[in-house]
N, C-alpha and C positions, 0 to 999 in steps of 0.2 A: 511562815505560819506553821504552827505545830498542830498536828491532828492527833487527838487521843483516840486510841482504838479500845473498844470495850472488850474486856477479857471474859471468857466464858466461866461458868460456875466451876467446871472441872479445873481450868487453869488456876483459878483463885484458890481452890482447895489444895492443889499441889504446892502452890507458893506458900500457903499457910502451914502445911505440914513440914516444909523444909525451912526450918528456922535458920536465920543468918548465923553463919559460923559453924553450923552442925555438919557433920560428915554426911556425904551423900554416896551411898554404896549400893551395889546390887541392882535390883529391878528399878528402884527409885532413880538411880543415876542414869540408867539406860533410858527411862521415860523422859527425864529432864533433858538429856542430850538430844533425843528425838524431837522433843518440843522446841528446843532452842534451834535445832537445825532447820526445822520446818519454818519457823518464824524468820530466821535469818535469810533463808532462801526466798521468802516472800517479800523481803526488802527491809526488815527491821534492822536497826544498827546494833552493834555490840553494846553500846552505852545504854540504849533503850531497853535491851534485854536484861542488862545488869540491874537497871533501876526497877524493872518490872518484877524480877525474881528476888531482889534484895541481896544479890550477890555482887562481888567485885567484877570489874572489867576483866581482870586477869583470869578469874575463875571461868567466866563465860567464854573468853577467848580460848582457854585451854579445853573446855568441853567441846567447843566447835571444832577445834583442831583434832581432838581425839575421835570425833565423829566423821572425820574425813572431808569436812567442808573446805572448799577452796575459798579463802577469805578475799573479800573485795579490797581494792586499793583504797588509800585514804582520800582520794579525790582532790579537789582544789585545782589551782593553776599548775600547769606543767612548765618546765623550763627547757624543753627540748627545742631543737632548731625548727624554725618555721619552714613549712613546705615551700619548695621553690615554685614561684608563679610561672606558669607556662605561657 
């Protein structure tokens, strides 16, 4: 089940001013990076952030990396050895 989160007026305004494909520099880039970091740390996925901002997965990934975020693993099943039963 997918839960849609309502975005604030401020977040919508920032997304509108940053048109897809336009360069993001200076204060706008710092603000976007801080917003992405906050949302990612709150549990949002990179794909969800990319869709919300109208940017590519790679762009969002790069912004998070530049912000010093420790990215989560991809999840899913692991193929490691089973723990020995005692």
